C-alpha positions in Angstrom: 103.6 46.9 34.8 102.7 43.1 34.5 99.2 43.6 36.3 98.4 46.2 33.5 99.5 43.7 30.8 97.3 41.2 32.4 94.4 43.5 32.4 94.8 44.2 29.3 94.9 40.8 28.1 91.9 40.0 29.8 89.7 42.8 28.6 91.2 41.9 25.0 89.6 38.2 25.7 86.8 39.7 27.2 86.0 42.2 24.3 86.3 39.3 21.6 84.5 36.9 23.7 81.6 39.3 23.9 82.1 40.1 20.0 81.5 36.5 19.0 78.5 36.3 21.6 76.9 39.4 19.9 77.8 37.8 16.2 76.3 34.7 17.1 73.0 36.1 18.5 72.8 38.2 15.4 73.3 35.1 12.9 71.1 32.9 15.0 68.6 35.5 16.2 65.5 33.8 14.5 66.2 30.3 15.8 66.9 31.4 19.3 64.0 33.7 19.5 61.8 30.9 18.2 63.3 28.3 20.8 62.4 31.0 23.5 59.0 31.4 21.9 58.3 27.5 22.0 59.3 27.0 25.6 57.2 30.2 26.7 54.2 28.8 24.9 54.8 25.0 26.5 54.8 26.9 30.2 52.2 28.9 29.1 50.1 25.7 28.3 51.2 24.0 31.5 50.5 27.1 33.5 46.8 27.1 31.9 46.3 23.2 32.2 47.2 23.1 35.8 45.0 26.5 36.7 42.1 24.4 34.9 42.9 21.3 37.7 43.2 23.5 40.6 39.7 25.2 39.4 38.1 22.0 39.0 39.4 20.9 42.6 38.4 24.2 44.1 34.9 23.6 42.5 34.7 20.1 43.5 35.5 21.5 46.9 32.4 24.0 46.9 30.0 21.4 45.8 31.3 19.0 48.7 30.9 22.0 51.3 27.4 23.1 50.0 25.8 19.7 50.0 
């Protein structure tokens, strides 16, 4: 009996918490998405910078090997 009451209480809390999270995401969807897009854009730029650096290193190594 007590276990069923506790399970019901946990389920009620979980539902209210998940409902609050969904409401938060719906309300703040644009800011959450823009933050996500900004982070992915920054990561993309970092990856591009690193790939250019590695490409330069490879080209330099190829030049030294061909000489």
